[in-house]
C-alpha positions, 0 to 999 in steps of 0.5 A, a space after each residue: 596910189 593903188 596898183 593892182 597886180 602880182 610879182 611881175 609888176 611890183 617895184 619898190 622904191 616907188 610910194 605906191 601899195 601894191 594889192 596882189 590880184 590873188 588876194 582879190 579872185 572871189 569874183 573873177 572865179 565866177 567869170 573864169 567859169 563863164 567865159 565865152 571866147 568868141 574873138 580871134 586874140 588870144 584866149 587869156 589875153 582877152 579873158 584878162 581883159 575882162 578878168 581886171 573890172 571883176 578882181 576891181 569889183 572884188 577889191 572895192 569891196 574889201 577896202 570899202 571904197 566908193 568914189 575912185 580914179 581908175 587908170 588903164 596900166 599905161 595912162 600916165 598923169 600930168 597933172 594933180 587931178 585935185 587941181 582940176 577936178 571940180 568940172 568933172 566931180 559932180 559928173 556919175 563918171 568921167 573919162 576917156 575912152 568910156 570907161 576902160 582908158 582913165 576913168 572918174 567914178 562916182 559910185 562902185 556900184 558902176 564896176 560891181 553892176 559891170 560885172 553882175 550884168 556881163 554874168 547875166 549875159 553870158 548865161 541869156 544864150 539867146 541875147 549873148 547869140 544876137 549881140 554876137 551876131 550883130 557885131 560879126 555883121 560889122 566887119 572883120 574888124 568888128 568885135 565882141 569883146 572888152 570894150 564892146 560889152 562894155 558900151 554895150 552895158 552904158 547903152 542898156 543901162 543909160 550910163 552916161 560917161 562925160 567925155 573929157 578927151 581933147 576932141 569931146 571938151 572944148 576947156 583949155 584943160 583936156 585929156 588924151 583920148 590915147 590918140 597923143 600917146 602914140 603920136 611918138 611913132 604913130 602920128 609925128 606930125 601930132 608929135 610935133 604939135 606937144 610941148 613940155 618944159 621938164 619931164 613930169 611936168 604940164 603937157 602942152 598941145 598946139 591947137 587952132 584955137 590955142 594951146 591947150 594943157 592935156 592932164 594925161 597921156 595913153 600910151 596904148 599898146 607895145 610900142 611905149 618906149 619913148 614914155 622916158 622922154 615925159 617922165 623922166 627916170 626914177 632909179 626903183 625903175 632902172 633898177 627893176 629892168 634888172 631881173 628875169 627875163 634879164 636879157 630881153 629887159 636889158 634889151 627893152 632898157 636900152 631902147 628905152 633909154 634911146 627913144 626916151 632921150 630922143 623924145 624928151 629933146 623934141 619935147 623941148 624944142 621951140 615952138 615951130 620947130 618940126 622934128 
């Protein structure tokens, strides 16, 4: 497992490879120079959503990696993908939602192509303004930002991303599309449909058709305090809370302990027993 990050999210004591984003800024400098901020969200936060693809593209070129899995920082797996990937390994790309949450890429050229496409779009004033006007006409809640750019890229290139999420896949094994990862807080009745016998183990979803297995969950947004209920605790993660800003981090640790314990208890209850 490889994490592209910085010192703020480096955690010792866990078996993974940490790649500093500062070492992979070659393409990102071109994005920073060309970026146009056209949403109401915070400037640096919105730009960082696009920067990650340019950083990833530079890293892939340097490392020579071609086929790979991409996971958003808050997408967690609850299965060994090698045991299940025969169902999608022949696809050009497969994931949910689209390719910004969890996605298998048959070729790194998809990422390189998206970066090149976006830089060309920024240079084409008329085409960019037409696209911006089209999205603004959809309503105040719709904007031209990362997900919109990706959707336009897919539509214009004809790239097909096979959907592996539970609403679009009939197989008993599927992935969360960020709905059930948020259900603990936002959809408690649907959270009641989840079960897990032990931390880190299979996550089961009860449906009208029967029991399905969620191979991954997307804990999208800022409310992730239930995650330890699904994963359990690693001592290295607990230790990571004890660093600046210490007061804030210790407050977060208490919140994760409280919500994680409650979440774990709810996940272990018998079928048919609601929270």
